[in-house]
mmCIF file of the C-alpha atoms, coordinates in Angstrom:
data_MODEL
# 
_entry.id   MODEL 
# 
loop_
_atom_site.group_PDB 
_atom_site.id 
_atom_site.type_symbol 
_atom_site.label_atom_id 
_atom_site.label_alt_id 
_atom_site.label_comp_id 
_atom_site.label_asym_id 
_atom_site.label_entity_id 
_atom_site.label_seq_id 
_atom_site.pdbx_PDB_ins_code 
_atom_site.Cartn_x 
_atom_site.Cartn_y 
_atom_site.Cartn_z 
_atom_site.occupancy 
_atom_site.B_iso_or_equiv 
_atom_site.pdbx_formal_charge 
_atom_site.auth_seq_id 
_atom_site.auth_comp_id 
_atom_site.auth_asym_id 
_atom_site.auth_atom_id 
_atom_site.pdbx_PDB_model_num 
ATOM 1  C CA . MET A 1 1  ? -10.095 30.284 -23.915 1.00 0.00 ? 1  MET A CA 1 
ATOM 2  C CA . THR A 1 2  ? -10.004 27.275 -21.596 1.00 0.00 ? 2  THR A CA 1 
ATOM 3  C CA . ILE A 1 3  ? -7.847  26.183 -18.673 1.00 0.00 ? 3  ILE A CA 1 
ATOM 4  C CA . SER A 1 4  ? -5.792  24.005 -21.020 1.00 0.00 ? 4  SER A CA 1 
ATOM 5  C CA . ASN A 1 5  ? -4.521  27.188 -22.721 1.00 0.00 ? 5  ASN A CA 1 
ATOM 6  C CA . LEU A 1 6  ? -2.946  28.442 -19.477 1.00 0.00 ? 6  LEU A CA 1 
ATOM 7  C CA . SER A 1 7  ? 0.680   27.942 -18.439 1.00 0.00 ? 7  SER A CA 1 
ATOM 8  C CA . PRO A 1 8  ? 1.671   27.116 -14.844 1.00 0.00 ? 8  PRO A CA 1 
ATOM 9  C CA . GLY A 1 9  ? 1.584   30.247 -12.694 1.00 0.00 ? 9  GLY A CA 1 
ATOM 10 C CA . MET A 1 10 ? -0.928  32.082 -14.903 1.00 0.00 ? 10 MET A CA 1 
ATOM 11 C CA . CYS A 1 11 ? -4.089  33.523 -13.397 1.00 0.00 ? 11 CYS A CA 1 
ATOM 12 C CA . ALA A 1 12 ? -7.473  33.675 -15.095 1.00 0.00 ? 12 ALA A CA 1 
ATOM 13 C CA . ARG A 1 13 ? -11.050 34.644 -14.325 1.00 0.00 ? 13 ARG A CA 1 
ATOM 14 C CA . ILE A 1 14 ? -13.858 32.154 -14.974 1.00 0.00 ? 14 ILE A CA 1 
ATOM 15 C CA . THR A 1 15 ? -16.287 33.509 -17.574 1.00 0.00 ? 15 THR A CA 1 
ATOM 16 C CA . GLY A 1 16 ? -18.585 30.515 -18.015 1.00 0.00 ? 16 GLY A CA 1 
ATOM 17 C CA . TYR A 1 17 ? -18.932 26.894 -19.042 1.00 0.00 ? 17 TYR A CA 1 
ATOM 18 C CA . ASP A 1 18 ? -19.385 24.991 -22.296 1.00 0.00 ? 18 ASP A CA 1 
ATOM 19 C CA . ALA A 1 19 ? -22.787 23.473 -22.852 1.00 0.00 ? 19 ALA A CA 1 
ATOM 20 C CA . GLY A 1 20 ? -22.856 19.906 -21.664 1.00 0.00 ? 20 GLY A CA 1 
ATOM 21 C CA . ASN A 1 21 ? -23.532 17.772 -18.641 1.00 0.00 ? 21 ASN A CA 1 
ATOM 22 C CA . ARG A 1 22 ? -25.465 19.871 -16.100 1.00 0.00 ? 22 ARG A CA 1 
ATOM 23 C CA . ALA A 1 23 ? -24.636 17.491 -13.248 1.00 0.00 ? 23 ALA A CA 1 
ATOM 24 C CA . TYR A 1 24 ? -20.904 17.904 -13.838 1.00 0.00 ? 24 TYR A CA 1 
ATOM 25 C CA . ARG A 1 25 ? -21.258 21.679 -14.034 1.00 0.00 ? 25 ARG A CA 1 
ATOM 26 C CA . ALA A 1 26 ? -23.065 21.580 -10.669 1.00 0.00 ? 26 ALA A CA 1 
ATOM 27 C CA . LYS A 1 27 ? -20.100 19.696 -9.166  1.00 0.00 ? 27 LYS A CA 1 
ATOM 28 C CA . LEU A 1 28 ? -17.683 22.349 -10.446 1.00 0.00 ? 28 LEU A CA 1 
ATOM 29 C CA . LEU A 1 29 ? -19.874 25.076 -8.964  1.00 0.00 ? 29 LEU A CA 1 
ATOM 30 C CA . ALA A 1 30 ? -19.902 23.232 -5.633  1.00 0.00 ? 30 ALA A CA 1 
ATOM 31 C CA . LEU A 1 31 ? -16.078 23.228 -5.696  1.00 0.00 ? 31 LEU A CA 1 
ATOM 32 C CA . GLY A 1 32 ? -16.120 27.023 -5.921  1.00 0.00 ? 32 GLY A CA 1 
ATOM 33 C CA . LEU A 1 33 ? -15.496 27.342 -9.656  1.00 0.00 ? 33 LEU A CA 1 
ATOM 34 C CA . THR A 1 34 ? -18.180 29.995 -10.109 1.00 0.00 ? 34 THR A CA 1 
ATOM 35 C CA . ARG A 1 35 ? -18.338 32.704 -12.758 1.00 0.00 ? 35 ARG A CA 1 
ATOM 36 C CA . GLY A 1 36 ? -16.093 35.654 -11.870 1.00 0.00 ? 36 GLY A CA 1 
ATOM 37 C CA . THR A 1 37 ? -13.777 33.638 -9.605  1.00 0.00 ? 37 THR A CA 1 
ATOM 38 C CA . THR A 1 38 ? -10.043 34.088 -10.155 1.00 0.00 ? 38 THR A CA 1 
ATOM 39 C CA . ILE A 1 39 ? -8.061  30.859 -10.465 1.00 0.00 ? 39 ILE A CA 1 
ATOM 40 C CA . ARG A 1 40 ? -4.350  30.114 -10.829 1.00 0.00 ? 40 ARG A CA 1 
ATOM 41 C CA . LEU A 1 41 ? -2.903  27.149 -12.685 1.00 0.00 ? 41 LEU A CA 1 
ATOM 42 C CA . VAL A 1 42 ? -0.443  25.694 -10.175 1.00 0.00 ? 42 VAL A CA 1 
ATOM 43 C CA . ASN A 1 43 ? 0.897   22.745 -12.120 1.00 0.00 ? 43 ASN A CA 1 
ATOM 44 C CA . THR A 1 44 ? 0.221   20.359 -14.971 1.00 0.00 ? 44 THR A CA 1 
ATOM 45 C CA . ALA A 1 45 ? 1.202   16.687 -14.805 1.00 0.00 ? 45 ALA A CA 1 
ATOM 46 C CA . PRO A 1 46 ? 3.988   15.589 -17.203 1.00 0.00 ? 46 PRO A CA 1 
ATOM 47 C CA . LEU A 1 47 ? 1.513   14.088 -19.662 1.00 0.00 ? 47 LEU A CA 1 
ATOM 48 C CA . GLY A 1 48 ? -0.901  17.020 -19.256 1.00 0.00 ? 48 GLY A CA 1 
ATOM 49 C CA . ASP A 1 49 ? -3.454  15.200 -17.133 1.00 0.00 ? 49 ASP A CA 1 
ATOM 50 C CA . PRO A 1 50 ? -4.475  16.188 -14.420 1.00 0.00 ? 50 PRO A CA 1 
ATOM 51 C CA . VAL A 1 51 ? -4.119  19.935 -13.867 1.00 0.00 ? 51 VAL A CA 1 
ATOM 52 C CA . GLN A 1 52 ? -3.814  21.489 -10.412 1.00 0.00 ? 52 GLN A CA 1 
ATOM 53 C CA . LEU A 1 53 ? -5.678  24.755 -9.786  1.00 0.00 ? 53 LEU A CA 1 
ATOM 54 C CA . GLU A 1 54 ? -5.696  27.157 -6.872  1.00 0.00 ? 54 GLU A CA 1 
ATOM 55 C CA . VAL A 1 55 ? -9.261  28.313 -6.242  1.00 0.00 ? 55 VAL A CA 1 
ATOM 56 C CA . ARG A 1 56 ? -10.261 30.526 -3.313  1.00 0.00 ? 56 ARG A CA 1 
ATOM 57 C CA . GLY A 1 57 ? -7.185  29.534 -1.318  1.00 0.00 ? 57 GLY A CA 1 
ATOM 58 C CA . PHE A 1 58 ? -7.327  25.766 -1.825  1.00 0.00 ? 58 PHE A CA 1 
ATOM 59 C CA . ASN A 1 59 ? -6.025  23.394 -4.500  1.00 0.00 ? 59 ASN A CA 1 
ATOM 60 C CA . VAL A 1 60 ? -8.203  21.358 -6.835  1.00 0.00 ? 60 VAL A CA 1 
ATOM 61 C CA . SER A 1 61 ? -7.049  18.756 -9.351  1.00 0.00 ? 61 SER A CA 1 
ATOM 62 C CA . LEU A 1 62 ? -9.137  18.240 -12.466 1.00 0.00 ? 62 LEU A CA 1 
ATOM 63 C CA . ARG A 1 63 ? -8.726  15.920 -15.395 1.00 0.00 ? 63 ARG A CA 1 
ATOM 64 C CA . LYS A 1 64 ? -7.813  17.633 -18.643 1.00 0.00 ? 64 LYS A CA 1 
ATOM 65 C CA . ASP A 1 65 ? -11.175 16.900 -20.291 1.00 0.00 ? 65 ASP A CA 1 
ATOM 66 C CA . GLU A 1 66 ? -13.044 18.095 -17.178 1.00 0.00 ? 66 GLU A CA 1 
ATOM 67 C CA . ALA A 1 67 ? -11.078 21.355 -17.097 1.00 0.00 ? 67 ALA A CA 1 
ATOM 68 C CA . ALA A 1 68 ? -11.765 21.908 -20.799 1.00 0.00 ? 68 ALA A CA 1 
ATOM 69 C CA . VAL A 1 69 ? -15.420 22.817 -20.107 1.00 0.00 ? 69 VAL A CA 1 
ATOM 70 C CA . VAL A 1 70 ? -14.411 25.856 -18.008 1.00 0.00 ? 70 VAL A CA 1 
ATOM 71 C CA . GLN A 1 71 ? -14.132 29.065 -20.081 1.00 0.00 ? 71 GLN A CA 1 
ATOM 72 C CA . VAL A 1 72 ? -11.652 31.654 -18.749 1.00 0.00 ? 72 VAL A CA 1 
ATOM 73 C CA . ASP A 1 73 ? -10.063 35.006 -19.590 1.00 0.00 ? 73 ASP A CA 1 
ATOM 74 C CA . ALA A 1 74 ? -6.420  35.605 -18.639 1.00 0.00 ? 74 ALA A CA 1 
ATOM 75 C CA . VAL A 1 75 ? -5.915  38.217 -15.923 1.00 0.00 ? 75 VAL A CA 1 
# 
């Protein structure tokens, strides 16, 4: 399951990342999106891009395709 499968207000725990660009994955890790972290989908823009996440007490906006690499399990 990915972040795009979540509805606003839902919480999920990060389980991993899709294989792909290692540099981009490093940026996500630097933002605090590490395995085991609980996130909450705050809002999605009207056209679905970007998505706003609450991570460790702060908000992060990611493009839809960027958020699609993050694997999560609903909490």
